[in-house]
N, C-alpha and C positions, 0 to 999 in steps of 0.2 A: 360767373358760373359759364361752364363750357358748354354751349348751344351748338350743335352740328350746322356745318356752313349748308347754304344749300346749292344742292351739284347742278349745274347750269352748261351749257354747251360751251360757251363763252370761257368760263372759267377751267374747264378741261383743254380748252386750245392751250389758255395762256400756261397752264400746269405742263404741258408735254413739248409746249418751245421752249418755253424758259426754264421749267424748274420751280421749286419752291425754295425761297432762300433759305440759306443755312440757319441764321440765327433764328427763324420759329419755324424751322421743320417739324419737330417734336411737337410741338402746339397746333399746326395745320394737320398731322398725323392725327390726333386725337380727336380731331374737329371734323375731319374728314371721314371717321368714321362712329361708331357707339362706344366707343370705350370711354370717351368724356363722358358722357352721361352716368355709364357704371361708375366711372370714378366719383362724380359726383355724389352718386346717392349711397355711394360704399365709404364715405370718409373714413379712415381709421381702421379699416377691416384688414389691410393688409399687416398693418403692426400687429394688430391681435392674432391673425392667424400665424404671424411669425413665431411671437409668442406662445401659442399654443403647443406647436408641433415641434419647440426647440428641443434639444438632445434627444430626438428620436431617429432610426435609423431605419433604412429600408433599401431596397435593390436600387429602387431608382436613384438614390443618395449617392449611393457608391459608385454609379455609372458617373453621375455627376461632379464625384470630386475628381474621378480619373480624367474627365474631357475641360475642366476649367481651366487647367495649366498648359496646354495647347489649342486656346482660342485664340484663334488670329484675325482680325479684323483689318484688311489693307493696310496702313501703316502703323497698325494700331495695336499692340500684344497687351492679352488681360495678364500681366505679369506684377505688377504694383497690388499690394495689400489688400487698398480699397476698392480698388475696382474687380478684383475676384471677390471679394466677400459681398458684394452687393452683385453681382452675378451667382454666385451659390443663394445667395438668399433668393434672388425674384425664381430660379429655377429649382428650388424644393419648396416654395410657398407655392408654385402652381402644380409640384409633383403630390402635395398634399391635399389641394384642391379639387383638384381631375384625376382622382386614383385608378379612374380607365384609362386613361392616356399615359399617365406617369412623366416619366420622360424620354425622349426620342432623341438620339445622337440626329445633330443638328438644328435642333433647339436652343442649342446654346450659341449659334452663330447670330440665329434671329434675334434674341434676348440679347447680346453683347452690342449688334448694332442700335436696337431699341435705347440701350444705357447712352450709347455715345450722344443721345439726343434728346433725353429726358428721364426725370428720377426715377428712385426704384418703383414707387408706387404706380407711377405711371406707364412704365416698362409693364408692371404686372398687369393690367387691366389692358393693354395693347395686345399683350401674348395671347390673353385670354381671347381676345376680339379677333385674332388671326388665327388661333388653332380650331376656333369653335363656330365662330360666324362666318369669317370669309373665308376660308377653307372648305371642301367639303367634308364632312365626318369620315373618320377614320383614316385621317393624314397621316398623322403621328401617332397611331395604334402600333400596336405589338405586330400585326399581321401587313401593315401599310397599304389596305386594301383601296385608300383611295388615293395614293398616289401612283398603286397598280392600274386602278381605272382610269386614271387622267392619262398615264403613259401611254394606255392601249386607244384611247380618245386621240392623243397626239398623233399616234402613227396613222392615223384614218385622214386627219388633215395634212399632214406631208405628202402622204399620198396624192394627196389631191392637187397639192401644190408643186409638189417636186417630184413627178413619176418616174423620171430619168434616174435622178440624184438616188432615190430611194432606191430603184430596181438594183443600181450600180452596189450600193451600199451591201443590200441584201446578198449580192453575187457574189462579194466578197466577205461574206461572212461577218461584217462589220453591223454591230445591234445598236440602234441609236438608243436602245430603251435605258441602256445603262449610265449611258449621258444625262439624258432628257428626265432622269428618276433623280439623279443628283441635283438638278437644275430646279427642280420644282421643290425639292424637301428644303433646299437651302434658301430657296429664294432669290438665286444666281447669287447671292455672299460665296465669296470665294471664287468664285467661277468668272466674273466680269471685272474689272477694275471698278474701285471704290465709289469713283464719281458716275461711272454707268449704273453702279447696283442702286445708288440713291433714286437716279430718274427713272428707273425700274418701278421703285418703291412707292415714289409719287404718285405714277399712273397705278399702281396697284392698290394703295388705298382709296383711290377716287373709283376707279373701276371694277375693280372685285379681282377674280380668280382668273378671269378669261385674259389678263394683261400677262399671265405666263405663258399662256400659248402661243400670243402672238409674239412674245419675245422669242421663243423657242425658236418659232416659224422666223423670226427675224435673223435670228443666229444662222440658219442652215442658210438662207439667202446670201448673207453675207459671207461665207465660207462656201459656196456651192463650186466657185470657179477652182479654187484649191482641191478639192474633192473629186471633180469631174477631171481634171489634169493628174490627179496621184493614180498611180497602177497597184500600188502595195498596200496591203490591207493595214498593216502597221502605219505606214505616212498616212492615211484616212483616221486611225484613231490619233495619231501625235496632231495631226489638225483639229480634230471636234475637242482635244484635253486644251492646246496652247494657244489656239488662235481666237475664242473667245475672251482669253484675260486682255487683248491689243485692242479691243473693239470701243472707240472713243463715244462719247457720252450722243454730240451731232448724229453721227450716221448711224447710231444703233435706234434712237429716237426716229430718224426718217425710216427705217427700215419697219419699225413696228406699226406706225401710222400707216405704211403701204398697204396693210391686212386690216382688213374688215372684221370686227369681233365675229366670232363662230354664231351662225344664227341658229344651229341645231347643237349645240354644246349639250346640255342636260340631254338631247336624248343620246347622243354618243356615252356617256358616264352612265347612264342606264345600261345601255347596252353592255358596253363593257366590264360594269358591276354584275350583269347576269352571266356572261360569260366567264368571269372570274370565279364564280360559286361552284361551278363544275369541274374548275381544275384541280388535282390532285394535289398540287404542292401547295395551293392555299391552306394552310391551317385553321382549326375551328375558335372559334371567339373562346379565349381562355378568360378565369378570374382574373379581377383585377389587381389585385393583390394577393399575391400567395407566398408561403414560406419556402424557405431556400430546399429543394430536396437535397436529402441525405444519399451517401452512396450505399446499395443494395447491400451490401457485406458487412456494415457497418452495424454497432450495436444499438444506434440511433434509429437506423433503417427499420422499416416495418417488412420488407421483403427480406427473405436468404436467399442468396444465392448457389444453388450445389451445381458444381461444375462434375463433369463426369472424369472417370477414373482415366490418367494417364497411362499405357502400358508402354514402357518402354522395352527397347530390344533387348534379348539376351545371348546376343551372339557374342563368343569370346573374341578380343582382338588378336588379329592373326600376326605370328612373326612375319617378318621382310625375306626371310630364308624360303617361308614358301610360298612368296608371289613372285619374287624373282626366280630365274635359273641359277643354278648353280655356279655355272662358268662367270657369271655376272657381279658375284658377291666372294669380294676377296679379304679372307679372315685373316689376322696374324696368328702367328703358331704361339704365341702367346697367351692368347685369348682365347677362351672357347664359348662359342655361341650357348645361352642359356636355355632351358626348355621351354616351350611356351606355356606360359601360366594358365593354371583354369581359371574359369570365370569369376570372378570377384562376388560374394553376396550380394554387393551394391549394385551390380550390373543384372543379376538375375532376377533380382524381388523388383516387383512393381510399385511404381510409387504409390503411397497411401490414397486414401481419399482426399481432395482437397476441395474446403469449403471456403475459400478466399482467395483471390489475386494474388496477396501480397506473399503467403504460404506456398503459391504455386509458386512464383519465381523464385525463394528461396529454395524450394525443394531442386528445382529445374538447375539452378545455378552450383549445387552442392554436387549433385551429379555429374554436372561438365567439368569441373575440380577433380574430381576424382578418376576419370577419363583420362585426362590429360595428364595425371601424374602417371596412368598406368604406362601411355604413351613414350611418357620419359623415361621411365623404368626400361624399355624394349629399347629404347634407341640406345641407350647406354650398352647393352649386350650384343649388339650387334655393329661394329664401328663402322665406317666410310672407309670407303675402298682407300688405300692411300694416295695421296698427291705426287704427279709426276715432277722426276729430277727436275731443278733448272736446268736452262741449256748453257753447254760450253761455250764460251766465249770462241771466235775463230782463231784469234791468234794467242791464245792459249796454248802450252805445252802438250796438255793434253788431249785438243783437237789436233795436235800435229803441226800445228803453224809455228811460225817464231815467234820466240820470247818478246812482249814489250817491255823495253827499255824502262829502268825503275827511273832515271832521270827524266824521261818525258814524261811521266806519270807525276814527279812532283814539279815539273815545269807547270803543267797543268793545273794544279791545285795551288801554286805561287801566282799564277797568272791566268786566273780563269777568264779572260777577256775573250767575247766572240770571235775577235779577229784573230787570236791564235788558231792556227791549223796542225791538227793533228797528224803526221806523217809519219805512217810505221813504214816505210820503204826505204827511208834512212836508217843504213848501217849502224850499229852500236858498236862503240867502239872496244877493242879485245882487252884493254888494259883494265878497264872498270871493273872493281871488286864485286859489285851489286849489277851483272848484266842480265840476270835473269829473276824469276819470280818464280 
């Protein structure tokens, strides 16, 4: 029987200082939370839930299939078939278990890390405990209201501890929110080295979600010297992206322990939730499971899109001779310019009423092709001015110069080396039969 472990200060100090041994880490995670008790009370429920919802499809399952092949944890990639199947089953079972949440990106990383330390059924119940009991509500919901509120609460804490740093980041347009939101959603998986992530999760399963705030403050503390020395906003964002990947467990845990647990965290979260409810960008709650919406112009859709009539111009194409002066247009004596054609019926008639975007695109392309053919026909009627004759070589007879000896030209062909110098000042022999060209 998996009974919960009493949480004492002595045990917490041991976990923070040394971490949980790797061989029993999965079991200790279950005992530190209520997941072990749920597992004992519902033995066999996971397999029954998998069989009940087999061969069903949903929007969440489609997204799960996309994210399974790109799930990467440290040096372990979930490419082997057994690992992918286990990850798929756990995520699919939870999407049917909690249809209000379904599936959210970053849940695949959390589940994959749990599967590295425990069986499928244990990972399923620990995932339920993390999403629904340890983290605040709506953390992985469609609106991400829980994580947005935590990010707002963290900004308040960061301004209290790192006022100068936060002021510089805001002045340079660097928003810490986008980084912290990822850290909280992924539980630092893929952000810190795997060894550091495991130490943070050891503390997370013991103390709860407040560890996420202290870990984020620790990351800012360790990156503060580099951020204060940087002057380019792009360099600051690069530091916040790459510097956490190099933080070792010892220095990270020491930095986390230097911050006391936030005393007014619940109050900060309530204030942030109240502020987010008035924001226009926070969407209202949607149904947990909804059918895929059909395009409004399709036959299966309930609405019909009526697009207004597109009035095309009826101006005829103007010939080139009417635009350019007569002195700039040179015509060949054998070619007579064709008269300007009258406007074609296709150019004069307005496009019919379009009731669907595909038909509108087809009508527009047909009109453009007709205009292109009309321009091509007009361009054939007015030829371009004749090209200027090629320049005459200065040594040719037509230019008044002395003719080039043919013997010299033959030598250039037979000996095209760069050392050969063509000297045209050498007089040509008078007895040569081919003295000129």
